[in-house]
C-alpha positions in Angstrom: 22.5 -137.3 84.4 21.2 -135.7 87.7 20.0 -138.4 90.1 18.1 -137.3 93.2 19.0 -139.3 96.2 16.8 -139.5 99.2 17.8 -140.9 102.6 15.1 -142.3 104.9 16.3 -142.0 108.4 14.1 -144.2 110.6 15.1 -142.4 113.7 13.8 -139.1 112.3 10.4 -140.5 111.4 10.1 -142.1 114.9 11.1 -138.8 116.5 8.3 -137.1 114.6 5.9 -139.8 115.5 6.7 -139.5 119.1 6.3 -135.7 119.0 2.9 -136.1 117.2 1.7 -138.6 119.7 2.8 -136.4 122.6 0.8 -133.5 121.2 -2.2 -135.8 120.9 -1.8 -136.9 124.5 -1.5 -133.4 125.8 -4.6 -132.2 123.9 -6.7 -135.3 124.7 -9.5 -134.8 127.3 -9.8 -138.5 127.8 -8.0 -141.7 126.8 -4.6 -140.1 127.2 -3.1 -143.5 127.8 -2.9 -144.5 124.1 -1.2 -141.4 122.7 1.1 -141.3 125.7 2.0 -145.0 125.3 2.7 -144.3 121.6 4.9 -141.3 122.4 6.9 -143.3 124.9 7.4 -146.3 122.6 8.2 -144.1 119.5 10.7 -142.2 121.6 12.5 -145.3 122.8 12.5 -146.8 119.3 13.8 -143.5 117.9 16.9 -143.6 120.1 17.4 -147.3 119.3 17.2 -146.5 115.5 19.7 -143.6 116.0 22.2 -145.9 117.8 21.7 -148.3 114.9 22.4 -145.5 112.5 25.7 -144.5 114.3 26.8 -147.9 115.5 28.0 -149.3 112.2 30.1 -146.1 111.6 31.8 -146.7 114.9 32.0 -150.4 115.2 31.8 -151.6 111.6 30.0 -154.8 110.6 30.2 -156.2 114.1 27.6 -153.7 115.5 24.7 -156.0 115.1 26.5 -159.3 115.8 27.1 -161.3 118.9 30.8 -160.5 118.6 30.1 -156.9 119.5 28.6 -158.1 122.9 26.0 -155.3 122.6 22.8 -157.2 123.3 20.6 -154.6 124.9 19.6 -151.0 123.9 21.3 -149.8 127.1 24.6 -151.5 126.2 24.5 -150.1 122.7 23.9 -146.6 124.0 26.7 -146.9 126.6 29.1 -148.2 123.9 28.4 -145.1 121.8 28.9 -142.9 124.9 32.2 -144.5 125.4 33.2 -144.2 121.8 32.3 -140.5 121.6 33.6 -139.8 125.1 30.3 -138.7 126.5 30.2 -138.7 130.2 26.9 -140.2 131.4 26.9 -137.8 134.4 26.5 -134.9 132.0 23.1 -136.3 130.8 22.2 -138.4 133.9 18.6 -137.1 134.1 17.9 -137.8 130.5 19.6 -141.2 130.7 17.5 -142.1 133.8 14.3 -141.1 131.9 15.4 -143.2 129.0 16.0 -146.2 131.3 12.5 -145.7 132.7 11.2 -145.7 129.1 13.1 -149.0 128.4 11.4 -150.6 131.4 8.0 -149.4 130.2 8.8 -150.8 126.7 9.8 -154.1 128.1 6.8 -154.4 130.3 4.5 -153.6 127.4 6.3 -155.9 125.0 6.3 -158.8 127.5 3.0 -157.9 129.0 0.6 -160.3 130.5 -3.1 -160.1 131.2 -4.0 -158.4 134.5 -7.4 -158.6 136.2 -8.6 -155.5 137.9 -11.6 -155.4 140.2 -13.1 -152.0 140.5 -15.1 -152.6 143.7 -12.5 -154.1 146.0 -8.8 -154.3 146.3 -9.0 -158.0 146.9 -11.5 -160.8 146.5 -11.9 -164.4 147.7 -11.1 -166.7 144.8 -11.0 -170.5 145.2 -10.7 -170.2 149.0 -7.8 -167.7 149.0 -7.6 -163.9 149.0 -6.4 -162.5 145.7 -5.3 -159.0 145.4 -6.2 -156.9 142.4 -3.2 -155.9 140.3 -2.7 -153.2 137.7 0.3 -153.4 135.4 3.1 -150.9 136.4 3.5 -149.6 132.9 -0.1 -148.3 132.9 0.7 -145.8 135.6 3.4 -144.3 133.4 1.3 -143.9 130.3 0.4 -140.3 130.9 1.3 -137.1 129.1 3.8 -136.1 131.9 5.9 -139.2 131.5 5.6 -139.2 127.7 6.9 -135.6 127.7 9.7 -136.5 130.1 10.8 -139.4 127.9 10.5 -137.4 124.7 12.6 -134.6 126.1 15.2 -137.1 127.4 15.5 -138.9 124.1 15.8 -135.6 122.2 18.5 -134.5 124.6 20.4 -137.8 124.1 20.0 -137.6 120.3 21.3 -134.0 120.3 24.3 -135.0 122.5 25.1 -138.0 120.3 24.5 -135.8 117.2 27.0 -133.2 118.4 29.6 -135.8 119.4 29.3 -137.7 116.2 29.7 -134.7 114.0 26.1 -134.8 112.7 25.2 -131.8 114.8 22.8 -129.4 113.1 22.2 -132.0 110.3 20.9 -134.4 112.9 18.6 -131.6 114.3 17.4 -130.8 110.8 16.6 -134.5 110.2 14.6 -134.6 113.5 12.5 -131.7 112.3 11.9 -133.0 108.8 11.7 -136.8 109.2 14.1 -137.3 106.4 17.1 -135.8 104.5 17.5 -135.2 100.8 20.6 -134.5 98.8 21.3 -134.1 95.1 24.2 -136.3 93.8 
């Protein structure tokens, strides 16, 4: 009997989604905020999914437990860097861009309503001067930041792929969104 086995690698689909959204953001003439936001979020989630792909191979069943003491995305990435002997200084620029993306993700996920007045920077409300605010994440949702984050995540994926032995296979998955093998 010849069974066909298909592996769905979430990180590969997210990488493709981020790349697609980035192309949409770069080609948009207006409303670049939405595809840029999508590209940033899909990029961040792609690297998270890849760490969750590698983590159990390195740390076993305790990867997703409190015993592992890996509560944040940053801690999981750093644990894999330590495991695979990757010096953060070698990928510092990409790492810093990823940390920026994590801050954008957190601000979006925990976002609150902001009021923006288009005419003045401040207004008198209930006898006090209130300054107009704009969420910080909004300034980052542009094609330039989306590209920076996408390139950073791709660099980190490739570095982890090389160190983990997935190398070219990892790159193939990123291009295809999935891997198939006959067993």
